[in-house]
py3Dmol code that shows the C-alpha trace and the ligand (Angstrom):
import py3Dmol

protein = """\
ATOM      1  CA  MET A   1     218.265  -4.020 219.286  1.00  0.00           C
ATOM      2  CA  LYS A   2     216.296  -3.888 216.076  1.00  0.00           C
ATOM      3  CA  LEU A   3     217.378  -2.892 212.641  1.00  0.00           C
ATOM      4  CA  PRO A   4     215.188  -0.249 211.073  1.00  0.00           C
ATOM      5  CA  ILE A   5     213.581  -1.404 207.714  1.00  0.00           C
ATOM      6  CA  ARG A   6     214.965   0.909 205.006  1.00  0.00           C
ATOM      7  CA  GLN A   7     213.818  -0.733 201.865  1.00  0.00           C
ATOM      8  CA  SER A   8     214.627   2.340 199.884  1.00  0.00           C
ATOM      9  CA  ARG A   9     218.366   2.039 200.591  1.00  0.00           C
ATOM     10  CA  LEU A  10     218.496  -1.472 199.119  1.00  0.00           C
ATOM     11  CA  HIS A  11     219.470  -2.066 195.417  1.00  0.00           C
ATOM     12  CA  ILE A  12     217.108  -4.456 193.540  1.00  0.00           C
ATOM     13  CA  ARG A  13     218.862  -6.895 191.362  1.00  0.00           C
ATOM     14  CA  LYS A  14     218.322  -6.611 187.605  1.00  0.00           C
ATOM     15  CA  THR A  15     220.289  -9.784 186.667  1.00  0.00           C
ATOM     16  CA  ARG A  16     218.979 -13.280 186.934  1.00  0.00           C
ATOM     17  CA  PRO A  17     220.842 -14.951 189.853  1.00  0.00           C
ATOM     18  CA  LYS A  18     223.703 -17.068 188.448  1.00  0.00           C
ATOM     19  CA  TYR A  19     226.062 -17.495 191.255  1.00  0.00           C
ATOM     20  CA  ILE A  20     226.227 -18.483 195.056  1.00  0.00           C
ATOM     21  CA  VAL A  21     228.998 -17.001 197.139  1.00  0.00           C
ATOM     22  CA  ILE A  22     229.712 -18.580 200.587  1.00  0.00           C
ATOM     23  CA  HIS A  23     231.072 -16.566 203.365  1.00  0.00           C
ATOM     24  CA  GLN A  24     231.824 -16.694 207.169  1.00  0.00           C
ATOM     25  CA  THR A  25     230.058 -13.868 209.223  1.00  0.00           C
ATOM     26  CA  THR A  26     233.406 -12.639 210.518  1.00  0.00           C
ATOM     27  CA  CYS A  27     234.292 -11.449 207.101  1.00  0.00           C
ATOM     28  CA  GLN A  28     232.283  -8.420 207.896  1.00  0.00           C
ATOM     29  CA  TYR A  29     231.072  -8.662 211.327  1.00  0.00           C
ATOM     30  CA  PRO A  30     233.682  -9.255 214.038  1.00  0.00           C
ATOM     31  CA  ALA A  31     231.215  -9.172 217.025  1.00  0.00           C
ATOM     32  CA  PRO A  32     232.795 -11.061 219.815  1.00  0.00           C
ATOM     33  CA  ASP A  33     229.423 -12.814 220.701  1.00  0.00           C
ATOM     34  CA  ALA A  34     229.317 -14.320 217.245  1.00  0.00           C
ATOM     35  CA  LYS A  35     232.957 -15.093 216.560  1.00  0.00           C
ATOM     36  CA  ILE A  36     232.560 -18.815 217.299  1.00  0.00           C
ATOM     37  CA  ASP A  37     229.233 -20.463 216.557  1.00  0.00           C
ATOM     38  CA  SER A  38     227.394 -21.549 219.694  1.00  0.00           C
ATOM     39  CA  PRO A  39     223.853 -23.070 220.478  1.00  0.00           C
ATOM     40  CA  LYS A  40     222.724 -19.414 221.015  1.00  0.00           C
ATOM     41  CA  PHE A  41     220.803 -17.540 218.237  1.00  0.00           C
ATOM     42  CA  GLN A  42     223.676 -15.339 217.270  1.00  0.00           C
ATOM     43  CA  VAL A  43     222.185 -13.232 214.369  1.00  0.00           C
ATOM     44  CA  PRO A  44     221.243 -10.382 216.834  1.00  0.00           C
ATOM     45  CA  ALA A  45     224.943 -10.213 217.816  1.00  0.00           C
ATOM     46  CA  LEU A  46     225.790  -8.777 214.307  1.00  0.00           C
ATOM     47  CA  ILE A  47     223.367  -5.927 214.459  1.00  0.00           C
ATOM     48  CA  GLY A  48     225.738  -3.591 216.279  1.00  0.00           C
ATOM     49  CA  ASN A  49     228.315  -4.073 213.398  1.00  0.00           C
ATOM     50  CA  VAL A  50     225.725  -3.524 210.792  1.00  0.00           C
ATOM     51  CA  LEU A  51     224.656  -0.220 212.343  1.00  0.00           C
ATOM     52  CA  GLU A  52     228.165   0.798 212.862  1.00  0.00           C
ATOM     53  CA  LYS A  53     228.859   0.329 209.147  1.00  0.00           C
ATOM     54  CA  LYS A  54     225.765   2.147 208.294  1.00  0.00           C
ATOM     55  CA  GLN A  55     224.660  -0.658 206.272  1.00  0.00           C
ATOM     56  CA  ALA A  56     220.963  -0.862 205.118  1.00  0.00           C
ATOM     57  CA  ASP A  57     220.551  -4.395 206.313  1.00  0.00           C
ATOM     58  CA  ILE A  58     222.683  -7.386 207.149  1.00  0.00           C
ATOM     59  CA  ASN A  59     224.984  -7.726 204.146  1.00  0.00           C
ATOM     60  CA  TYR A  60     224.253 -11.487 203.396  1.00  0.00           C
ATOM     61  CA  HIS A  61     221.104 -12.870 201.912  1.00  0.00           C
ATOM     62  CA  PHE A  62     221.112 -15.999 204.258  1.00  0.00           C
ATOM     63  CA  ILE A  63     223.038 -17.078 207.308  1.00  0.00           C
ATOM     64  CA  ILE A  64     223.281 -20.528 208.734  1.00  0.00           C
ATOM     65  CA  ASP A  65     223.281 -20.415 212.536  1.00  0.00           C
ATOM     66  CA  LYS A  66     223.475 -23.266 214.960  1.00  0.00           C
ATOM     67  CA  ILE A  67     220.566 -22.834 217.529  1.00  0.00           C
ATOM     68  CA  LYS A  68     220.420 -25.291 220.266  1.00  0.00           C
ATOM     69  CA  ASP A  69     221.150 -28.759 218.839  1.00  0.00           C
ATOM     70  CA  ASP A  70     220.938 -28.036 215.149  1.00  0.00           C
ATOM     71  CA  TYR A  71     221.672 -25.656 212.187  1.00  0.00           C
ATOM     72  CA  GLN A  72     219.053 -23.315 210.879  1.00  0.00           C
ATOM     73  CA  ILE A  73     218.868 -21.239 207.820  1.00  0.00           C
ATOM     74  CA  ILE A  74     218.028 -17.448 208.588  1.00  0.00           C
ATOM     75  CA  THR A  75     216.986 -15.220 205.796  1.00  0.00           C
ATOM     76  CA  CYS A  76     218.667 -11.797 206.295  1.00  0.00           C
ATOM     77  CA  LYS A  77     218.762  -9.283 203.323  1.00  0.00           C
ATOM     78  CA  PRO A  78     215.730  -9.806 200.898  1.00  0.00           C
ATOM     79  CA  PHE A  79     217.111 -11.997 198.191  1.00  0.00           C
ATOM     80  CA  VAL A  80     215.883  -9.869 195.328  1.00  0.00           C
ATOM     81  CA  THR A  81     218.332  -7.150 196.458  1.00  0.00           C
ATOM     82  CA  ILE A  82     222.123  -6.997 195.974  1.00  0.00           C
ATOM     83  CA  CYS A  83     224.753  -7.381 198.685  1.00  0.00           C
ATOM     84  CA  GLU A  84     227.588  -4.849 198.689  1.00  0.00           C
ATOM     85  CA  PHE A  85     231.181  -6.273 198.269  1.00  0.00           C
ATOM     86  CA  PRO A  86     233.648  -3.766 196.906  1.00  0.00           C
ATOM     87  CA  ASP A  87     236.272  -6.629 196.475  1.00  0.00           C
ATOM     88  CA  ILE A  88     233.935  -8.750 194.322  1.00  0.00           C
ATOM     89  CA  SER A  89     233.545  -7.836 190.572  1.00  0.00           C
ATOM     90  CA  ASN A  90     230.032  -6.509 189.674  1.00  0.00           C
ATOM     91  CA  ASP A  91     229.543  -9.323 187.024  1.00  0.00           C
ATOM     92  CA  ILE A  92     229.449 -11.851 189.755  1.00  0.00           C
ATOM     93  CA  ASN A  93     228.126  -9.683 192.640  1.00  0.00           C
ATOM     94  CA  ASP A  94     225.180  -8.387 190.932  1.00  0.00           C
ATOM     95  CA  ALA A  95     223.967 -11.948 189.993  1.00  0.00           C
ATOM     96  CA  ALA A  96     224.842 -13.707 193.317  1.00  0.00           C
ATOM     97  CA  PHE A  97     223.249 -15.034 196.313  1.00  0.00           C
ATOM     98  CA  HIS A  98     225.557 -14.502 199.316  1.00  0.00           C
ATOM     99  CA  VAL A  99     225.245 -17.132 202.137  1.00  0.00           C
ATOM    100  CA  ALA A 100     227.252 -16.952 205.331  1.00  0.00           C
ATOM    101  CA  VAL A 101     228.226 -19.614 207.918  1.00  0.00           C
ATOM    102  CA  MET A 102     227.980 -18.082 211.470  1.00  0.00           C
ATOM    103  CA  GLY A 103     231.392 -17.480 213.154  1.00  0.00           C
ATOM    104  CA  SER A 104     234.888 -18.161 211.911  1.00  0.00           C
ATOM    105  CA  TYR A 105     236.130 -21.265 210.290  1.00  0.00           C
ATOM    106  CA  ASP A 106     239.736 -20.109 210.393  1.00  0.00           C
ATOM    107  CA  PHE A 107     239.601 -21.328 214.097  1.00  0.00           C
ATOM    108  CA  LYS A 108     236.960 -24.267 213.933  1.00  0.00           C
ATOM    109  CA  ILE A 109     236.348 -27.231 211.668  1.00  0.00           C
ATOM    110  CA  PRO A 110     232.706 -27.085 210.277  1.00  0.00           C
ATOM    111  CA  GLU A 111     230.598 -30.010 211.517  1.00  0.00           C
ATOM    112  CA  ILE A 112     229.326 -32.351 208.862  1.00  0.00           C
ATOM    113  CA  ARG A 113     225.727 -31.415 209.860  1.00  0.00           C
ATOM    114  CA  LEU A 114     226.442 -27.818 208.827  1.00  0.00           C
ATOM    115  CA  TYR A 115     227.283 -28.969 205.258  1.00  0.00           C
ATOM    116  CA  GLU A 116     224.238 -31.287 205.287  1.00  0.00           C
ATOM    117  CA  ILE A 117     221.676 -28.565 206.228  1.00  0.00           C
ATOM    118  CA  LEU A 118     223.444 -25.980 203.995  1.00  0.00           C
ATOM    119  CA  ALA A 119     223.035 -28.196 201.024  1.00  0.00           C
ATOM    120  CA  TYR A 120     219.667 -29.662 201.712  1.00  0.00           C
ATOM    121  CA  ARG A 121     217.717 -26.698 202.819  1.00  0.00           C
ATOM    122  CA  LEU A 122     219.447 -23.785 201.038  1.00  0.00           C
ATOM    123  CA  LEU A 123     221.904 -24.537 198.308  1.00  0.00           C
ATOM    124  CA  ASN A 124     220.095 -27.316 196.462  1.00  0.00           C
ATOM    125  CA  PRO A 125     216.820 -25.426 196.549  1.00  0.00           C
ATOM    126  CA  LEU A 126     218.371 -22.358 195.103  1.00  0.00           C
ATOM    127  CA  LEU A 127     220.313 -24.411 192.382  1.00  0.00           C
ATOM    128  CA  LYS A 128     216.895 -25.963 191.309  1.00  0.00           C
ATOM    129  CA  ALA A 129     214.675 -22.888 191.512  1.00  0.00           C
ATOM    130  CA  PHE A 130     217.027 -20.647 189.640  1.00  0.00           C
ATOM    131  CA  HIS A 131     218.829 -23.201 187.262  1.00  0.00           C
ATOM    132  CA  ILE A 132     222.229 -22.348 188.757  1.00  0.00           C
ATOM    133  CA  ILE A 133     224.925 -24.812 187.986  1.00  0.00           C
ATOM    134  CA  PRO A 134     227.026 -26.243 190.975  1.00  0.00           C
ATOM    135  CA  THR A 135     230.304 -24.922 189.422  1.00  0.00           C
ATOM    136  CA  ARG A 136     228.987 -21.500 189.878  1.00  0.00           C
ATOM    137  CA  ILE A 137     229.098 -21.746 193.683  1.00  0.00           C
ATOM    138  CA  TYR A 138     232.250 -19.889 194.860  1.00  0.00           C
ATOM    139  CA  LEU A 139     233.910 -19.333 198.238  1.00  0.00           C
ATOM    140  CA  HIS A 140     234.437 -15.596 198.825  1.00  0.00           C
ATOM    141  CA  TYR A 141     238.190 -15.870 198.639  1.00  0.00           C
ATOM    142  CA  GLU A 142     238.000 -17.343 195.165  1.00  0.00           C
ATOM    143  CA  VAL A 143     236.139 -14.313 193.714  1.00  0.00           C
ATOM    144  CA  SER A 144     237.899 -11.692 195.946  1.00  0.00           C
ATOM    145  CA  ASP A 145     240.345  -8.899 194.480  1.00  0.00           C
ATOM    146  CA  ASN A 146     241.926  -9.161 197.959  1.00  0.00           C
ATOM    147  CA  LYS A 147     244.726 -11.833 197.870  1.00  0.00           C
ATOM    148  CA  GLU A 148     244.755 -12.067 201.729  1.00  0.00           C
ATOM    149  CA  GLU A 149     241.006 -12.983 201.972  1.00  0.00           C
ATOM    150  CA  THR A 150     240.519 -16.350 203.530  1.00  0.00           C
ATOM    151  CA  CYS A 151     236.580 -16.115 203.931  1.00  0.00           C
ATOM    152  CA  PRO A 152     234.824 -18.603 204.632  1.00  0.00           C
ATOM    153  CA  GLY A 153     237.811 -19.805 206.511  1.00  0.00           C
ATOM    154  CA  SER A 154     240.560 -22.183 205.943  1.00  0.00           C
ATOM    155  CA  PHE A 155     238.889 -25.028 207.618  1.00  0.00           C
ATOM    156  CA  PHE A 156     235.647 -24.727 205.257  1.00  0.00           C
ATOM    157  CA  ASN A 157     235.949 -27.529 202.846  1.00  0.00           C
ATOM    158  CA  LYS A 158     234.441 -26.847 199.400  1.00  0.00           C
ATOM    159  CA  GLY A 159     234.868 -30.589 198.341  1.00  0.00           C
ATOM    160  CA  LYS A 160     232.573 -31.532 201.434  1.00  0.00           C
ATOM    161  CA  MET A 161     230.052 -29.036 200.435  1.00  0.00           C
ATOM    162  CA  ILE A 162     229.970 -30.271 196.841  1.00  0.00           C
ATOM    163  CA  SER A 163     229.673 -33.960 197.977  1.00  0.00           C
ATOM    164  CA  MET A 164     226.692 -32.844 200.147  1.00  0.00           C
ATOM    165  CA  ILE A 165     225.035 -31.020 197.211  1.00  0.00           C
ATOM    166  CA  LYS A 166     225.313 -34.153 195.139  1.00  0.00           C
ATOM    167  CA  ARG A 167     223.850 -36.370 197.888  1.00  0.00           C
ATOM    168  CA  PHE A 168     220.756 -34.207 198.197  1.00  0.00           C
ATOM    169  CA  ILE A 169     220.341 -33.308 194.477  1.00  0.00           C
ATOM    170  CA  ILE A 170     216.784 -32.465 193.599  1.00  0.00           C
ATOM    171  CA  THR A 171     216.034 -34.372 190.395  1.00  0.00           C
ATOM    172  CA  LYS A 172     212.330 -34.087 189.576  1.00  0.00           C
TER     173      LYS A 172
END
"""
ligand_1 = """\
1
ZN
Zn 233.155 -13.258 202.967
"""
view = py3Dmol.view(width=600, height=400)
view.addModel(protein, "pdb")
view.setStyle({"model": 0}, {"cartoon": {"style": "trace"}})
view.addModel(ligand_1, "xyz")
view.setStyle({"model": 1}, {"stick": {}})
view.zoomTo()
view.show()
């Protein structure tokens, strides 16, 4: 199953990116084949949910998915466009990159390697290229109007993520 490319339905961002919001993919896509991250490439499992919701594209800019033995960063929605989250205020959402970890971390503890790849290949380069300060990285539930929101999962540890960001900081 392939998603049609409907660029005209995407909203181009007009604000300089200042925030990064971290999610788990089950916050929008409950596809059973992608509920727990596995060595399979699972992004295609989300496509049925994207079509059901009549979204113009996968509603995250990037997903980190474990494929065979290691984690890989996958680009989903073009990052010059805005992801649509009705529970996140426009001030933050219109200036955010949305990054999702595959699966649900309400059930599983993220591996250290997930935090390493996330920081090294994606978060640190975004911080550096767009001059974003690490205190502007939020977990979805921290910026949600919905008090019940747990995304990116109760086992996702922000402290570990921040320590990996410090470890792979790009100074030059
Ligand atoms: Zn989320």
